[in-house]
Phi, psi and omega in degrees: 000131182283169179277132178291131178275121183290151174269105184283331183265063184246012181229139179270171180303317183297324179293317177300316183293316181293324178295318178293320180295324182290341181269356181300312181298334180293327186256341182208120177280337185275346180271102185247343181266106183253020181279167186294336182283347182288133180301326179295322177294326177300317177295321178298322177297320178297314181294324178296321178295319178297317181297318179295320179295317179296319178299320179299316182290320180296329183277359181236071176270111183271174176298328179295323176297315182294320178297321178295320176297318180298323177294327178294328179262014175062044175232127179244135173303134182293132176286172176300137179251151183272139171284148177232155178211157176249131181232148178248144183243131173269117188255118174288163184299326183286350177248017177299124182097359176296156186238130167267111186280158175301133181071019176299127184283138174229161176233144178245111181272094180291319177206170180303334182253003183229116180231131176246141182264135177231172174212153181286145176254107180089168182265134182227126174269130184264141179229147177281353178282138178235161178286114186255341180216136178229117182234129175256125179241121182215177187292344177273354180140210184222140180225140177267110184254022182297316181296317179297324180292330182269350183261136179284344184260000185237160175218171182210156178267122188297324183238027179080189184280336182225081186300142178219167180303139178077001167295149187215152174248119184259132180239126180248136179244132180288328177243164185292113181289341180256018182296328184224007182232155177265347177221137176256116181261116179257117176273120182248117182260116181275132180272102180244025184298324183256017183251151174292155178293148174303144184291155174228155177219091186063225178258016183288152180255133181289159180231045182280125175239116181301147178273006175219176183218162174251116180268121180266128187227162178231152183273133180258121180289138179303144179259175179296327181285337182235101187264018178298147181285106182285146178205163186294333182272000178272100185297338179290344179276352184254126179247138181282139169296155180301125180240019176279165180280095180198178180292338181258021183270162172291134176246110183257108178266012181255001184053056180058044178064033171271346184202172176290153179168187182247132172254116183255119184250127178281151178293123180282154181293332182249036178302133186294144180270348180232146180279174180226154181255121183236167168055033176073014180281167180262338184253137177285150180222159167269127192249138173228143178223151171250115185252134181282129184216162178282148177292152177235115358288165181303152180287177181293148181268134177297159183270046178194193185276166176286166182297338178267008178090353180278173180273348181271123182266127180291134179277339179255103182203133174250135171294320177235112179306133183304119179244117188250145174271323182192153169237120187227163168253167174061041175243135177215166184258141176239154179231150181286104182193156176210163178273172183291327179231163177289129183238155176263179187290350181268350185236028183297326185268003181275143179294143180265147185231138178224137174266121182278155181239151178252148174295109180109352180174162184272345185239174182285160173237185178266011184275152177283162174055046178287148180234133175235154186225149171282161179279354175205164182208165001287158177253123179273310179219149176192147174244124187259131172236145178238117182061030180086354180260131180288141175246157185258137177278137176227155178291329177200176183264015184299324181256016183265140175264176184294340181254003182278123179277080184243154173216159177244128181250120172269103186292327182293319183261349182069040182244133177251127179246143175248168186283184184251009181093342174255311173247095183096136183287154174265128179300150175297148182292157175061038177249144175279138175259114186245136174249126178244164180053044184279140172224132181245160177136172183108167180102171184291339181297337181283351181278069184283150182286170181291341180279001182294142176269129183247150172198155174286151183269343185203168174083188182296330184284348186293328187246336190254003185236131176267134181249129178243119176288139179263043182127177179281157174286145184214167176095350179281136179212149176288167179299140179290133179288161179297321179296319179294321178295322178295319177296321178294321178296321178294318179294324181294338178293337179269358180270124180292123173242351175232125186276115178241313181258171176297323178297324177296315180298318180295319180295313182297319180296313183284354177245030173296121188302134174091351183257145173265110190258156174251290183213167173211146179230128182261126179242121183251351180085002179168165181279325179250073184280152171273158182302333184275352181295140179290145178245127177248134177244112181281126188253122176237106182285165173288136176215153175298161182301333182269008181236133178292124183285091182233132183283142171285169180298320179293321177299312181296321179295322179296317178295317181299316179295320181293321178295314181296328180293331184251002182281159173293157185300325185269358183272135175255102186241142180219135173275131182232163179270157174286160175256116181266132178253116180293128183237135174243133181239128174235137183217143173246127183225162167242140185253163179293139181299134179098352178268158182279123183300314183295321179294321180291324178296314180295323179295320179293316179296320178296320180297320179292316180298316180293325181292324182265008181296128182297333183259328189238358187277193181059249181261017176107346181245021177101152180291134180297139178298134175077002182272128179287165176264118182266138180298323182299326179290324177291320174306308183297320180297314182290324179295331180275355179285134183299134178092355179268125180271312183214138171262112185278314185205146177224135176231126178242123182222143172266146184296125179057022179063040185304131176248103188251171175297112186292334181293328183247008188279140173223146179284142174235109185290108180282319181200146173228126182237122179242119179254135179259120181272127183261329181271129181301327182281352180279110183273353178090359181244148176247135180244000000 
């Protein structure tokens, strides 16, 4: 139930005056003449009128008042946002090399009576070549992920379960991908269905820089002058695409396969003219690979030990091994937007012009606070001119003078407001108000479903190309209401942006923008610390259950920078890695008669692994830092496992008797062995 808003303007002038007159005897015995001719009563009448006027004003807080308050606390209502979608194009051979230009118009037919306008984001060269083979080569072996790449229900790990330097993802094309294009755009879809969303902290932007990189290379076919037998494992046969900062450089929009994006590869000067046959296949392919490599120079070193307990920190490490849904060609992104007028393919880059109208007439008058409106909304961008003279957009007229040619644009409603002659100039009469460079779009209407039919609106691509949406459009939202912005501002007051307490440090660390976090532990060195004492924040990233949750150098550096940005001036704070203690568990059990031994063994091993999990173990929120593993707890855990009759013996040992920093220590289950005793006289011990 909400709080009742009081009615402040609930008293009339006579009530204020009578209340003041009745209080005179309380404050003065000598004031006996309370008639209207008395000068004191005249003052009371004045004060009663002022009080009534103030109550009237206090009870009428408009949206403009709230917007002004929001600007004072640095909160702006969110404007309408555009929906975006990813679409794939099937390119016939006769259109190999066709170009989807930036801002190319498309239409999304939601239904026969509902059409939404979209446009392409960026320039895309189309190729008839498709990804025909996907091979992952890593230190654990080699896997053919072609079927997974072609299936919408499957995914694959690009560099295996434990990525290391020189692991590679090989992509084979049956036809020459550079036959008609100067750039090959590979759309890489990251599978994040089972992952937490990247953290956010207000409106801040993350600064995560991976401590490793993916080097994109192409295979060079042997020439007549060089008759060496070429093969996929011969690194001398692989040449890197240009990765310098230039127009012909590789553009990696995936942040080294940390997220979905486009990898744009420039055509190399020595691109092979003939394909090669690899990996025991029967068909030759043109080959491209992404090879995992260390950054040059190496990234920053974490302030703790490596995950294996050594002092050397690996520069090539993923918190979450890259898991991909698909690698495709001919995929580009579209956004919900349209121009002011219908344009053909020859005038896409020309500025659009709209004449605004006023309620009551088409031109300006000499009146203050004039309003003009677009014929549709929302408005994303527009430049306003009055009588051919450009005017400047401002959020409000609070800082505008009488001669300032300012206007306020309400993008959600498409309304342009001018000043009153005191705050903001009044346009000269009989002037046309013109909007140029107009772009419309945004709002919830752009979130079209995946079943929508797409097509280009003009050109060769309009009739001969099939467009397949890779999901529904998302991200479109209507303009945020003033009430919603006020609620967000109120909520933000409870969000820690300055680290004072341990809870503040933990919150700021786990909300480092762009990172998928697991846990954090703040260590101050004592309960009553002095301001100069060092503060350590132990960082545990989110990782799948089969991966040890250890931060890479880039991950740790991003958290460290975010903490320092929000720390007090006198605080010395450092993000550090956890110390993992390898633990081995051996257990001898007897199972209930009639149960399957192998199933009970797996159930017991799974129970132990889940119990000791650094992120999900113990009571469900991760193993406590510095807490030892007690044998009695393993006994109890196994006894509660279904199908276990008796736990005969349990042994818990750390590798080589490791003695680690207890403040940052977490168990890492190296091995768990469960033996099922079949003979009743077998006690499980050897003497």
